[in-house]
C-alpha positions in Angstrom: -35.6 9.1 -12.3 -36.4 9.7 -15.9 -34.1 6.9 -17.1 -35.5 4.5 -14.5 -39.0 5.3 -15.6 -38.1 4.7 -19.2 -36.3 1.5 -18.3 -39.4 0.2 -16.5 -41.5 1.1 -19.6 -39.1 -0.8 -21.9 -39.2 -3.7 -19.5 -43.0 -3.6 -19.6 -42.9 -3.6 -23.4 -40.5 -6.4 -24.2 -40.4 -8.7 -21.1 -42.9 -11.6 -21.0 -43.6 -11.7 -24.7 -45.8 -14.8 -24.3 -48.6 -12.9 -22.7 -51.7 -12.6 -24.8 -51.7 -8.8 -24.8 -49.8 -6.2 -22.8 -51.2 -2.9 -21.6 -49.3 0.3 -21.3 -50.7 3.2 -19.3 -49.3 6.6 -20.1 -49.9 10.2 -19.1 -49.2 13.0 -21.5 -46.0 13.9 -19.7 -44.8 10.3 -19.8 -45.6 10.0 -23.5 -43.6 13.2 -24.3 -40.5 12.2 -22.2 -40.5 8.7 -23.8 -40.8 10.1 -27.3 -38.0 12.7 -26.8 -35.6 9.9 -25.9 -36.8 7.3 -28.4 -38.2 9.2 -31.4 -36.0 8.8 -34.6 -36.2 12.5 -35.5 -35.1 13.6 -32.0 -32.2 11.1 -32.0 -31.1 12.4 -35.4 -31.1 15.9 -34.2 -28.9 15.0 -31.2 -26.5 13.2 -33.6 -26.3 16.3 -35.8 -25.5 18.4 -32.7 -22.6 16.0 -31.8 -21.4 16.2 -35.4 -21.3 20.0 -35.3 -19.2 19.8 -32.1 -16.8 17.5 -34.0 -16.6 19.9 -36.9 -15.6 22.7 -34.5 -12.8 20.6 -33.1 -11.8 19.6 -36.6 -11.5 23.2 -37.7 -9.6 24.2 -34.6 -7.1 21.4 -35.2 -6.1 23.0 -38.5 -4.4 25.9 -36.6 -2.4 23.5 -34.4 1.1 22.2 -35.4 1.0 19.4 -37.8 3.8 16.8 -37.1 4.6 14.0 -39.5 7.4 11.5 -39.6 8.5 9.4 -42.5 11.0 6.6 -42.9 12.1 5.3 -46.3 14.4 2.6 -47.5 15.6 2.4 -51.1 17.4 -0.3 -53.0 18.8 1.1 -56.3 18.6 -1.8 -58.6 20.1 0.3 -61.4 21.8 3.5 -60.4 20.8 6.3 -62.8 23.4 7.5 -65.3 24.3 11.2 -65.6 25.8 12.3 -69.0 28.7 14.8 -68.9 30.8 16.3 -71.6 33.8 14.2 -72.6 37.4 15.2 -71.8 36.7 16.0 -68.2 38.7 14.0 -65.7 36.9 13.5 -62.4 39.3 10.9 -61.1 36.5 8.4 -61.1 37.0 4.7 -61.9 37.1 4.2 -65.6 38.5 7.6 -66.5 42.1 6.4 -66.7 43.2 10.0 -66.8 41.9 10.5 -70.4 38.6 12.2 -69.6 36.2 9.6 -70.8 38.6 8.0 -73.3 38.3 10.9 -75.8 34.6 10.3 -76.2 32.2 13.1 -77.0 30.0 12.3 -73.9 30.9 10.3 -70.9 28.5 8.7 -68.5 28.8 8.9 -64.7 26.8 7.0 -62.1 26.2 9.0 -58.8 24.7 6.8 -56.1 25.0 3.7 -54.0 23.1 0.5 -53.8 21.3 1.1 -50.5 20.2 4.3 -48.8 17.7 5.2 -46.1 16.4 8.3 -44.3 14.3 9.2 -41.4 12.4 12.6 -41.7 10.5 14.6 -39.1 8.5 17.6 -40.5 6.5 20.2 -38.4 4.1 22.5 -40.2 2.5 25.5 -38.5 0.0 27.8 -40.0 1.0 31.4 -39.3 -1.8 33.3 -41.1 -4.8 32.1 -43.0 -7.9 34.3 -43.2 -10.2 31.5 -44.1 -9.2 29.6 -40.9 -10.5 32.3 -38.6 -13.7 32.7 -40.6 -14.1 28.9 -40.5 -13.8 28.9 -36.7 -16.6 31.4 -36.4 -18.7 29.6 -39.0 -18.2 26.3 -37.1 -19.5 27.9 -33.9 -22.4 29.4 -35.8 -23.1 26.0 -37.2 -23.1 24.5 -33.7 -25.6 27.1 -32.6 -27.8 26.3 -35.7 -27.7 22.6 -34.9 -28.8 23.3 -31.4 -31.8 25.3 -32.8 -32.4 22.4 -35.2 -32.5 20.0 -32.2 -34.8 22.3 -30.4 -37.1 22.5 -33.4 -37.0 18.7 -33.8 -38.0 18.3 -30.1 -40.8 20.8 -30.5 -42.1 18.9 -33.5 -42.0 15.7 -31.6 -43.8 17.2 -28.6 -46.4 18.8 -30.9 -47.0 15.5 -32.8 -47.3 13.6 -29.5 -49.7 16.1 -28.1 -51.8 16.1 -31.2 -52.0 12.3 -31.3 -52.6 12.1 -27.5 -55.5 14.7 -27.7 -56.9 13.0 -30.8 -57.2 9.7 -28.9 -58.9 11.5 -25.9 -61.3 13.4 -28.2 -62.2 10.2 -30.1 -62.8 8.4 -26.8 -65.1 11.2 -25.5 -67.0 11.1 -28.8 -67.3 7.4 -28.6 -68.7 7.6 -25.0 -71.1 10.3 -26.1 -72.3 8.4 -29.1 -72.7 5.2 -27.1 -74.8 7.1 -24.5 -76.9 8.6 -27.3 -77.3 5.2 -28.9 -78.5 3.7 -25.6 -81.1 6.5 -25.3 -82.2 5.9 -28.9 -82.5 2.1 -28.2 -84.7 2.9 -25.2 -86.7 5.4 -27.3 -87.1 2.8 -30.0 -88.4 0.2 -27.6 -90.9 2.7 -26.1 -92.0 3.9 -29.6 -92.5 0.2 -30.8 -94.5 -0.5 -27.6 -96.7 2.6 -28.2 -97.2 1.6 -31.8 -98.3 -1.9 -30.8 -100.7 -0.3 -28.2 -102.1 2.0 -31.0 -100.7 5.2 -29.5 -98.1 5.9 -32.2 -97.8 5.7 -35.9 -95.6 3.4 -38.0 -93.8 6.6 -39.4 -92.6 7.5 -35.9 -91.1 4.0 -35.4 -89.4 4.3 -38.8 -88.0 7.8 -37.9 -86.5 6.5 -34.7 -85.0 3.5 -36.5 -83.4 5.8 -39.1 -81.9 8.0 -36.4 -80.7 4.9 -34.5 -79.0 3.4 -37.7 -77.4 6.8 -38.5 -76.0 7.0 -35.0 -74.8 3.5 -35.1 -72.9 4.3 -38.4 -71.4 7.3 -36.7 -70.4 5.2 -33.7 -68.7 2.6 -36.0 -66.7 5.4 -37.7 -65.6 6.9 -34.3 -64.6 3.4 -33.1 -62.5 3.0 -36.3 -61.0 6.5 -35.9 -60.2 5.8 -32.2 -58.4 2.7 -33.2 -56.4 4.5 -35.9 -55.6 7.4 -33.6 -54.2 5.0 -31.0 -52.1 3.3 -33.7 -50.8 6.7 -34.8 -49.9 7.6 -31.2 -48.0 4.3 -30.8 -46.2 5.0 -34.0 -45.2 8.5 -32.8 -43.9 6.9 -29.6 -42.2 4.0 -31.3 -44.3 1.4 -29.5 -45.3 -2.0 -31.0 -48.7 -1.9 -32.5 -49.8 -5.1 -30.7 -49.8 -3.3 -27.3 -53.0 -2.1 -25.7 -52.5 1.6 -25.0 -54.4 3.2 -22.1 -54.4 7.0 -21.4 -54.5 8.0 -17.8 -55.9 11.5 -18.4 -59.1 12.9 -19.6 -60.0 16.1 -21.4 -61.4 17.6 -18.2 -58.1 17.1 -16.4 -56.1 18.5 -19.3 -58.3 21.7 -19.8 -57.9 23.3 -16.4 -59.4 26.8 -16.2 -56.2 28.4 -14.9 -54.1 27.0 -17.7 -56.6 28.1 -20.3 -56.5 31.6 -18.8 -52.7 31.7 -18.9 -52.8 30.6 -22.5 -55.2 33.3 -23.5 -53.2 35.9 -21.7 -50.0 34.9 -23.5 -48.9 37.7 -25.9 -46.5 35.5 -27.8 -43.4 33.6 -27.4 -40.0 32.9 -29.0 -40.1 31.0 -32.3 -37.1 28.8 -32.9 -37.8 29.0 -36.7 -36.7 32.7 -36.6 -33.5 31.7 -34.8 -32.8 29.1 -37.4 -33.2 31.7 -40.2 -31.0 34.2 -38.5 -28.2 31.6 -38.1 -28.6 30.5 -41.7 -28.1 34.2 -42.7 -25.0 34.4 -40.5 -23.6 31.3 -42.1 -24.3 32.7 -45.6 -22.5 36.0 -44.6 -19.5 34.0 -43.2 -19.4 31.9 -46.4 -19.2 35.2 -48.4 -16.5 36.5 -46.1 -14.6 33.3 -46.5 -14.7 33.7 -50.2 -13.3 37.2 -49.9 -10.4 36.4 -47.5 -9.2 33.8 -50.0 -7.8 36.7 -52.0 -5.4 37.4 -49.1 -2.0 35.7 -49.0 -1.5 32.8 -46.6 1.7 32.2 -44.6 2.8 28.9 -43.2 6.0 27.9 -41.5 7.8 24.5 -41.6 10.6 22.7 -39.9 12.2 19.5 -41.2 14.8 17.4 -39.4 16.2 14.3 -41.1 18.8 11.6 -40.7 20.2 9.8 -43.7 22.6 7.0 -44.4 23.8 4.9 -47.3 25.9 1.8 -48.0 27.1 -0.4 -50.8 26.0 -3.5 -48.8 22.7 -4.0 -47.1 24.4 -5.2 -43.9 26.3 -2.0 -43.5 23.5 0.5 -44.1 22.8 0.7 -40.3 26.4 0.4 -39.3 27.8 3.3 -41.3 27.5 6.9 -40.1 24.1 8.6 -40.5 24.2 12.3 -41.3 21.8 15.0 -40.0 20.0 17.6 -42.1 17.7 20.3 -40.8 15.6 22.9 -42.6 13.4 25.7 -41.4 11.4 28.3 -43.5 8.2 29.9 -44.4 5.9 29.6 -47.4 3.7 32.4 -48.6 0.9 31.6 -51.1 -0.2 34.7 -53.0 -3.4 34.3 -55.1 -3.1 36.2 -58.3 -5.7 35.0 -60.8 -8.2 32.1 -60.6 -10.2 32.7 -63.7 -12.9 34.7 -61.8 -13.9 31.6 -59.9 -14.2 33.3 -56.5 -16.0 36.3 -58.1 -18.7 34.1 -59.7 -19.1 32.1 -56.5 -19.5 35.3 -54.5 -22.2 36.6 -56.9 -24.2 33.4 -56.6 -23.9 33.4 -52.8 -25.0 37.0 -52.6 -28.2 36.2 -54.5 -29.0 33.3 -52.2 -28.4 35.6 -49.2 -30.9 38.1 -50.5 -33.5 35.4 -50.9 -32.9 34.2 -47.4 -33.3 37.8 -46.0 -36.6 38.1 -47.8 -37.8 34.9 -46.3 -36.7 36.0 -42.8 -38.5 39.4 -43.2 -41.6 37.7 -44.4 -41.7 35.4 -41.4 -41.0 38.2 -38.9 
């Protein structure tokens, strides 16, 4: 139903653009719902939440097997030469049984003109302390973005309500000033009639005129303020400024006695700002822990399977036999010395964490 209502509102806004002026009538509830779906800040907060979910999946994928396949083909335009001591008879072409012809160094070419291979490699992380800390940090970041989205929605609701109430207050003030101006116009006519009849002085007429002019100036200011407040409300809603905005509620309807009593009896409520600070502190602690676990060795396993073939002629490279090779093993990375880089980073983060704690305590 909410989507249908918003769709009707959009149709009302953008259909029949040839009309002289369109009018949009909104209640406070409609204004808030429309703003939550169309306000730029609210949309950005939703996108940040989706990005946080993607970060969680990205960090989780690091712990899953990584499979890669490569295929390479090489044409040796000039086979590299390997130099060996002279006098060694390898039985290769050109030796002639004299071990390089009595030379001090003999050159030997190892290789063929064409060679190709197909490799399949599987890598699996076995242990990495930063991976598990990163998973927890990603979940904490997701919770923080949810709080950020809630904060953005609260800000949108607050701004919409302020703008909506401002329009209503200005309208009430305009009505009150117009009524007072009407009474002063009537009083001015009566005073001028009394002055012409000799029952009032010229000073009384001037006094009423001054009051009337001052009230008229106040009314002009309120009319201008009412127009600006409507433009601000349309800006908060994301509506075109050329629309005529009509509010369907009044201050009397909004200020119900039971709601006022409930508001006065409220002893407080949850503040999302405190939740944001707490999650930021958790992220800072996890970042510090991640810096510490980087001193721990990491262990990774790998498996490689390959097929390789070679030929002296290009047409025979896929006809000759291909040979299989397979390797399996583990790699341990042991951090020994990094020039105190982690230590200095940990010191800087600790100071920032202390500042964040002080801010949280101050807000609490």
